[in-house]
N, C-alpha and C positions, 0 to 999 in steps of 0.2 A: 585261294590266294588272290584271285579275283575279287572276290566278296569283302575279304580282310582290307584290300586296298581300298575300295568305295568306301567302307566304315571308316577307315582311317581319313580319307580325304573328307566326308561328310563332317566327321569330329574336328576335322582344323578349320573348315570354313565355318563352323557353327561356333568355334573359338574366336575367329578372327572376327566373326560379325559382333560377339558380346563384347571385346575388347572394344571396337569402332564405336558401340553404343556407348561404354563407359568413358571414353574419352570423350566423345561428343557432348553427355552428361556434365563431366567436368567443365568444359568448355562453355557451355550454354549457362551452367550455374554462375562461372565467373563474369559472364558478360551480364548477367540479369544482377549479379550483386554488384557491378560497377554502377549499373544504371541505377537501379531501385535500391539498394542498400540491404534490405532483407525481404523475402517475398512474403507479401499480407493483401490480403482482400481488402483494400483501402482505397478512398480515394481522398484527396487531399484537399480540404479549401479554408479558405480565412474566416475566422469568425473576429467579429470586433472587439470581444470582451477578452478570449483568450489566445486568441491568434492562431496556430494551426489546430486541427481536429481530424480527428481520423474516421468514415464514415462507412460501411460497406456499401459497395455497388456492383450489383451483379453485373459481370460482362455476358452480353446477349451474343449469339450465334448467327442472328438474323440482320444481315446487313441492310434491310429496309426498317427494321425495328430500332436498330442504332442510328439512324439518320434521319427518324422523323418520317419515313415512307417515301424518302428521297432515295436516288441511286446511290450507292458507295461512291465516292470520288476513284477516280482512275488511281491505280496504285503505283510506286515509284518503280515496281518491277513487276514484272509477267507473272511469276510465279511466288508464293511467300515462301521463304524458308523454314526449315522444320523447326528453328527456334522461334518463331514468329508465332507459329502454331502453338507451341507450347507454353511460351509466356505471354502470347497476347491478352487472355484473359487476368493476367495481374496487372496490367497497365493502367494507371487511373486514367489517362487522358487517350486512349485507349485503343491498341490495334485491335481488332477483333476479326475472327477468322468468319469470310462470309460463307454461310450454310450450303447455297446454291452454287453459286460460281467459283469458290475457293478462292476467294481474292479475299486482300485485306483492305478493311472499312475503318472508319476512324471515328469516334465520337468524344464530344466534350459534354457529355450530357449530364446536367448535376442533378443529386438525387432529388427525390420529389419531396422529401421531408427530412428534418434532422431530429435525432433525440438527444438532447444533451443537456447538461447542468452548468449553465456559467457563473454559478455562484460557488464562493467557497464552500467545502466541505471539512469541517473540524473535526480531528481526530487526535489532537494532544495538545496541553495547555502547560505553561510554564510563568511563573511572576517573577518579575524584578523587582525585587524593594527597592535595592539600590538607586532606582531609577523610577519607582512607581510606575511601572509600565508591565502589560501583560503582553506574552506571546502567542499566539494561536497558530498551529501547525496545520496547513490546508492540503490535503491529500487529493484534492481536486484540481486545482489548477496549478498545484506543484510549487506552493510559497509559504513562506515564514511572513505571517501580518503582524505588526506591532501598534498595541492601543496603549492609551491610557489607563492606566488600571480603575481607575472611577469613571471612565467612559460607561455610560446609559444609553441605551437608543431609543428616544421618546417614541411613543405607539403608532404616534402617525409618519415616521419618518421611514423611508425606506430603508437604510443600512446606515451605520457608522463607519466613515473612511478611517483608513488604517494612516497612523503618523509615517510609518514606512513600511515598504514590502520586500522580502530579499525573494527575488524570482528571475529564473532565465537560465539559459544552457549552460553560461560559466558557474554559477552557482554548485552545480549537482545535487542541487533539490530536486528530489524524482522518488516517487512512490513513497514520502517520508513518511514515517511513523510514530516518531516521538522527539520532543522539543526539550530542550535543559538549558538552564541560564546560570553561569557561574555567577554565585553571590559577592563574589569578590571584584572582579572586573568586568562583569555584566556580557563575557564572552557566551556566544550560542552554539548550542550542539545539536547538531541534526542528525538523526539515524534513516538510512536508505534501504528499504524492504525487500528489494527485489533485484533487478539487474547489474545495480551499482555496487552492492556489498561494502557501504564505507558508511564512516562517521566522517560529517563536515563540521568545521568549527569557522565561526564567522565573528567580527569585532562587534561590540555594543553597538555602534552606529553604522554598521553596514546597511545598505540599501541599494536597489535595484540590481541589476546582473552582473553580479560581483564576484571574483572568485574567493574561494575560503581561504582563512588562514593557513589551515593545514588540513589535512585527509587521512584518516585512520582506514587501512584497508581490513574489514572484520570478516568473518565465516558468513555465506549465503544464507540468506534469511533470519540476520539479526532483526529484532523486533523493537524493544524498550530498552531504556537504561536508565541508572540511576547512580549518583556518584556520592561516596565518603569523604566529604572535604578535608575531615581530619588525617585519613591515610593516603588524601589524594589517590583514589583508587574508582576507578569508573567499571560498575558491572552494566553487563550487556544480555540480555536475554535472546536467546536463538531458538527459533520455531522447531526445526527437523534439520539434523538428528538432534533432539532437545538436552540443550544444554545452558550454563551459565558462564560466559567470560569475565575475567576480570584484567583489566588493562591498567596500566598508570593513566592517571587523569589526562597528562600530557604525552600520550603515545601518539606518532604519527607515523604515516609509511607502510611499511610490510612489518612493524614490531608487532610481536608475538604476546598473548595473554602472559600475564603473570601467573595464574593459575585458571583450571576449569573444573566446572561442577557437573559430572555427566555418569550415564551409566544407569543398570536397570534397578540397583537400590535407590536410586534417588526418587525414583517415581515423578520423574518429569516427564511430560508428555506434551508436544504441541505447545511448547512455553511460550507464553505473551507477556502479561503486565508482569513488574517488577518493583519491588519497594525495599526499602532498608531502614531498620532503626537501628540508627547508631548508638544511641542512648543505652537500648538496654542489649545491642549486640546481636541481631536478627537478621535474617534475608526472609522476603517473601516472595513466593512465585506464583502467579496464576498459570495453571494449566487446562488446555481446552479438550484434552481427553483422548486424541488421536494417538496410538502409540505402535509404533514397526519397529524392526529392524531391519534395514535397508539390504544386512549383507545377506539375511535370511529369507529366503520363500516363505509367504503364507503365516508369517508371524503377525500381522498387522489385526488389530483391536480396538475397540470404543470404550471408554470407561467415563464416569462421570465427572465434568468439568470440579476442578480442585484448587487449593491454595496449599501448597507445602512450603514450610519455615525449616530453616537451617542455622544452624551459629553463620554467624556474617563471615567467618575465616575459612568455612566450609569449602574444598575441594576434593576433586576424584571421586568415587562412586558412594558418596556419604550418603546414608537413610537419611528422610526427615524426621525432626523433634517430634513435629505433630502434622497433621492434615486436617485443614478445614474444607468442606465441600461446599462450592460456590465459584461462579465465574467473572469475569470482567478486571479491566485495570484496575492499579490500586493506589491509595496515598494512604500515611501513617501518620496519625497525630503521637509523637512519643509522650507528649505529656498527659494525655488520657489513656494512652494503650489503645486505642481504637485504630479500626482500620478499615478503609471507606472504598467500598466496591461499586464500579460503574457496572449496571446491569443491562446490555445493549436489549435484551430478549423482552423484558416488560417494561422497558424506559423508566427505570427505577437506581436509586443510589441505597445499597444494604450498608449497613454498618456492624462490623461484630468487633468483640473483643480480642485483643492479641492473643490472651490465653485460650481461645476457645478451641474445641477440636471437635472433628466428626461433622454430622449432618446435623447442624445445630441452627435455630431460627437466628436471624439477627436481632441485636439489641433494638435496632431502629432503622425505620425505612422511610426515605422521600420519594412520594410517589403520587402523581394525580395529576389533573387537570391545570391547576393553582401553578403548577412546578413549572411548567412550559419545557419539561424534560422531554426529549425526541431522539430514541436511541442513543442515549450518553455512552462514548466510546472513552474518556478519559477525565479522571478526577485527579485534583490537587489541593492538599491542605496547606492553607496560609497561616501558620501559627503568630505571623507577626500581627496579623489584623482580626484575628478570629474567624477567617472566611474559607469557604469552600467552594472552588472553581469546579465546572464541570462542561466540556465540550460536546456539541450534541449532533450528532450525525445526519439526523433527519430534520432539519431546520435551518442550517448554517448559522448557529448560534452558539456562543457561551454563556453560562447562566451563574450567578454566584448568591450563595446561601451563608445565613448565619451557620457557623463550626457544629451548634446542637441542634440546628433542624431537625424537624420530624415530620411526618406525614405528608398531607398536602398542603405546601406551603409556599408562596409566591416567592420569586428569588428577588434579591436585596436590589439587583441590578441586572441587566442584560444586554450581552455586546450582539448586534445581529448585521449580518452582512447580506441581508435578504429582508424583505417584506415580512412582516409579522406573520401570515398567513402560510410562509412558506412550507411545503413540503419536498424535501431535498429528493431526485431519484435514485441517491445512495449508491450511484455507481463506484464499484472498489478498482479490481482489476478484472476487468470484462475481458472474458477469453473467447466467448464463442456469443452466438446468436442462434435461437429458434423462434418460429413459428408455428402458435396453436391454431389450427384453421378451425377447429369445434368452435373454440372460444373466443378467436378472432386476437388473440394476445400477443403479444412478443415476449419470449423468454431471455433474460439476460444472465446467466451465471456470473458470480462474482468472486 
């Protein structure tokens, strides 16, 4: 009996201790959230070009190291709280636990050096024929930059200054992956690919840190869009689970899609680029080949990148009409029925025929040193001016070619937002950092 009582008392004490720890953790996390927003191993400093930036700054547990060899300052209280010990490492200006004395030190040590790209990195392009302007989507400094369509940066100039820039906390332009211009009124549409889960719309003359005209809540990981202006339907690709959502063009708020294309028969897989041919009533989707059913463990697999083709009004679990093997963002010339593909992997533009199927060779390829292509991520056909626009992730530029260009040809024009020899860091959504001590290299997955 005595043994049983002892076991019960021990169990009660253990349960009470666990409850106390749980309550403490919740309390500590709440206080941390109030102070810091969200736990990140970062320090914040001001950059003259892009404002705030985040850099990893390791917190030292050695008080002498964090104070440049001096003794740590006298703490406000004799003993640090448990919360200070837990979260001291997260504080940018930082309370760090002193290893020997068990006291709290203070450091405002700046980083030894920064790795950052202060120039725009362009990932999408739209041409406004009504106002003779071109809009470049900048996923590095989170902005939409507007230029004259005929701008051409001279070789000896550092960059071409934009006419207007839409950027700032009020705009909700962040992790932006696609831009579209309404040909009727010049409204500007932008897709947010990460935490915002939205499409924001601005008027043509929007400039600076301005609120959008309207905002549409969309499925997480939306990537690219295209609009059928005849039916006023907006097509949106979603990476995962892979699907195509079709909304009213003027949809806003929590409005639901008119229809969805999704399911195993569709052969959609990590959907990215999207293009529509309203003349021939076809929908083209670029798939990167990552496949899994998040509801079923062990179903993940990889397939070759592909372009799947559907009837324009397809919905539900509709199989493709045909499949073309090939990667990249896309744009269509409905007059010649040619499909232009931005091939980031080997810095080229591939041109297929709409009717192609299977693993076919492209009809022509734009590639070579003269082209100034550098990791192209977006392509746009401008049939009004018989021009092909390309955004280059690798050198902060947009290049323009004749629509019939082939081979190693120089661009007609080039809009640069950096020097001619610029090599972008190509940072995307940096999620981690590692150091290779053997090669003395910093590894940054994007």
